[in-house]
BABAVEX-736885 format. One record per residue (C-alpha): x, y, z. Coordinates in steps of 0.02 Angstrom, whole numbers, padded with zeros to 5 digits, always signed. Example, Ala and Ser with C-alpha at 12.3 -4.5 7.8 and 13.67 -1.06 7.14 Angstrom:
residues 2
+00615-00225+00390;+00684-00053+00357;
//
This chain:
residues 173
+05169+05190+04197;+05064+05072+04305;+05107+05095+04488;+05055+05005+04645;+05026+05118+04793;+05019+05048+04969;+04866+05105+05066;+04752+05075+05214;+04564+05082+05229;+04568+05264+05296;+04676+05313+05147;+04549+05234+05030;+04412+05333+05117;+04514+05492+05090;+04533+05448+04906;+04345+05429+04886;+04304+05588+04984;+04436+05702+04907;+04445+05617+04736;+04635+05617+04754;+04769+05545+04868;+04949+05596+04906;+05035+05432+04948;+05150+05435+05100;+05318+05500+05041;+05250+05496+04862;+05308+05315+04865;+05241+05182+04747;+05301+05020+04669;+05314+04976+04484;+05395+04861+04358;+05558+04957+04338;+05715+04916+04241;+05801+04869+04404;+05660+04749+04448;+05672+04670+04275;+05858+04648+04297;+05837+04569+04467;+05732+04427+04396;+05813+04311+04272;+05642+04262+04203;+05464+04325+04218;+05346+04414+04100;+05266+04584+04134;+05121+04506+04226;+05233+04409+04344;+05341+04561+04378;+05185+04666+04411;+05135+04536+04544;+05307+04561+04625;+05285+04751+04627;+05109+04734+04696;+05175+04615+04830;+05302+04743+04881;+05162+04873+04894;+05057+04753+04998;+05202+04728+05117;+05223+04919+05129;+05036+04926+05172;+05078+04825+05329;+05196+04963+05383;+05062+05094+05355;+04944+04989+05463;+05076+04985+05601;+05095+05174+05592;+04905+05195+05599;+04894+05086+05754;+05034+05185+05836;+04947+05350+05796;+04784+05283+05872;+04877+05226+06029;+04960+05397+06050;+04802+05495+06021;+04697+05380+06131;+04578+05339+05988;+04461+05197+06035;+04439+05122+05862;+04553+04986+05801;+04630+04987+05629;+04548+04885+05493;+04681+04751+05470;+04670+04735+05282;+04812+04771+05165;+04763+04885+05021;+04850+04924+04856;+04794+05052+04730;+04843+05017+04549;+04854+05180+04453;+04919+05243+04289;+05033+05393+04310;+05161+05496+04216;+05320+05574+04284;+05363+05440+04412;+05549+05440+04454;+05646+05281+04483;+05717+05253+04657;+05836+05103+04643;+05928+05173+04796;+05780+05116+04899;+05731+04952+04813;+05716+04880+04639;+05528+04917+04622;+05516+05086+04711;+05465+05242+04619;+05426+05419+04679;+05269+05497+04609;+05272+05670+04539;+05100+05716+04605;+04953+05651+04703;+04845+05524+04610;+04670+05569+04557;+04522+05452+04562;+04523+05450+04372;+04695+05374+04368;+04644+05220+04466;+04647+05058+04367;+04594+04948+04514;+04603+04931+04700;+04661+04772+04787;+04606+04737+04966;+04616+04589+05085;+04457+04496+05120;+04391+04483+05301;+04467+04310+05328;+04643+04383+05311;+04623+04504+05456;+04691+04393+05597;+04850+04350+05497;+04871+04531+05438;+04856+04594+05619;+04994+04473+05672;+05103+04520+05521;+05091+04705+05567;+05180+04661+05729;+05325+04571+05645;+05353+04650+05473;+05511+04742+05525;+05581+04589+05613;+05547+04483+05458;+05642+04608+05351;+05788+04593+05470;+05794+04404+05445;+05695+04338+05595;+05635+04169+05530;+05489+04155+05652;+05430+04329+05596;+05451+04276+05413;+05329+04130+05442;+05201+04246+05522;+05221+04369+05377;+05205+04227+05254;+05038+04177+05329;+04969+04351+05290;+05049+04355+05117;+04970+04188+05075;+04804+04280+05063;+04767+04347+04890;+04710+04527+04880;+04535+04544+04805;+04515+04650+04649;+04393+04794+04641;+04357+04917+04501;+04374+05100+04546;+04185+05125+04538;+04161+04986+04667;+04269+05067+04797;+04134+05175+04882;+04023+05021+04900;+04166+04917+04969;+04205+05049+05099;+04020+05056+05151;+04033+04871+05190;+04186+04886+05301;
//
């Protein structure tokens, strides 16, 4: 099953260094039967975009947690405000329709060999992503102003990178 795992730049660095990554809560997103049912139309490619979009939004929450951790620890560096999504092929993922239509729970950490691609925001998205991190929860609760701010970040397409390009991308960040 192709899954989309929300990530941050430090998580990508961990993946390159350790050659595996245990996603937070073993959570990923995929084209599930519940997601197919939720959309009256749409082919597999369109539904995969929906699942990847959900993972990108979850990446905003991971960025918020990173920023909080840095604030609490007194770390001087600021997070890299780029959403990241890892596309990987896995077996044994369990459906989690109790959480959302596209959510799955992974059976194990992913290895570098399972990566199909990595999707990361380009530099020009950083200002909008930084603002979206502040309002993602409010947007989910229906705040229309927050939804506009979130939409500005989500208007940026994530760039596609092959797994073998990931170390070089991280060197450039």
